[in-house]
C-alpha positions in Angstrom: -33.5 7.0 -14.9 -34.1 3.4 -13.8 -30.6 1.1 -13.2 -30.1 -2.0 -15.1 -31.3 -4.3 -12.6 -34.5 -2.7 -11.9 -35.1 -2.2 -15.7 -34.4 -6.0 -16.1 -36.9 -6.7 -13.5 -39.3 -4.5 -15.3 -38.7 -6.6 -18.8 -39.2 -9.3 -17.1 -42.5 -8.8 -15.7 -43.9 -7.4 -19.4 -42.2 -9.2 -21.9 -43.9 -11.4 -24.6 -41.3 -13.9 -25.2 -37.4 -14.3 -24.1 -36.3 -12.1 -26.5 -38.6 -9.2 -25.9 -37.0 -6.1 -24.8 -38.8 -3.4 -26.8 -42.7 -4.1 -27.3 -45.2 -1.4 -26.4 -46.3 -3.6 -22.9 -42.3 -3.4 -21.7 -42.1 0.3 -22.9 -45.3 0.9 -20.9 -44.1 -0.9 -18.0 -40.7 1.0 -18.2 -42.3 4.4 -18.5 -44.6 3.6 -15.9 -41.8 2.6 -13.5 -40.1 6.1 -14.2 -43.1 8.0 -13.9 -43.5 6.8 -10.5 -39.9 7.6 -9.5 -40.2 11.0 -11.0 -43.3 11.7 -8.8 -41.5 10.8 -5.7 -39.0 13.2 -6.8 -41.5 15.9 -7.4 -43.3 15.6 -4.1 -40.4 16.7 -2.4 -39.2 19.3 -5.0 -42.1 21.2 -6.1 -40.3 23.9 -8.0 -38.5 21.6 -10.4 -40.0 22.5 -13.5 -37.7 21.1 -15.7 -38.5 17.8 -14.3 -42.2 18.1 -14.4 -42.0 18.6 -18.0 -40.0 15.4 -18.5 -43.1 14.0 -16.2 -45.6 15.3 -18.6 -43.7 14.2 -21.7 -43.7 10.8 -20.0 -47.6 10.6 -19.5 -48.1 11.6 -23.0 -45.8 8.8 -24.4 -47.2 6.3 -22.0 -51.2 7.2 -23.1 -50.1 6.9 -26.7 -48.4 3.4 -26.2 -51.5 2.4 -24.4 -53.9 3.5 -27.3 -51.6 1.6 -29.7 -52.1 -1.5 -27.5 -55.7 -1.1 -27.3 -56.0 -0.9 -31.0 -53.8 -3.6 -31.8 -54.6 -6.2 -29.1 -57.2 -5.5 -26.4 -56.0 -8.7 -24.3 -52.7 -7.1 -24.0 -53.7 -4.0 -23.0 -56.2 -5.5 -20.3 -53.0 -7.4 -18.8 -50.9 -4.5 -18.6 -53.5 -2.2 -17.7 -54.2 -4.4 -14.8 -50.3 -5.1 -13.9 -49.8 -1.4 -13.5 -53.3 -0.5 -12.0 -54.7 1.4 -14.7 -58.2 2.1 -15.6 -59.3 -0.3 -18.5 -61.3 1.3 -21.3 
């Protein structure tokens, strides 16, 4: 789980307007941050199967949101992917 200050930083980085807290781009940013955090956890705790399942669920949700972004607005998708360092379709 991200702390409130860390989550606010991620929201500021990906928001579209001032009141944006739940757009697909923001959700992808938050999920990516949590995925990175959980990946670090799993490097030290290799046998934590429950956390690994949660990680896979987050990756699947991020993939779904990214495909939605790609369908709706290709420019926003490319911008978000560039910020995260992901490959662009």
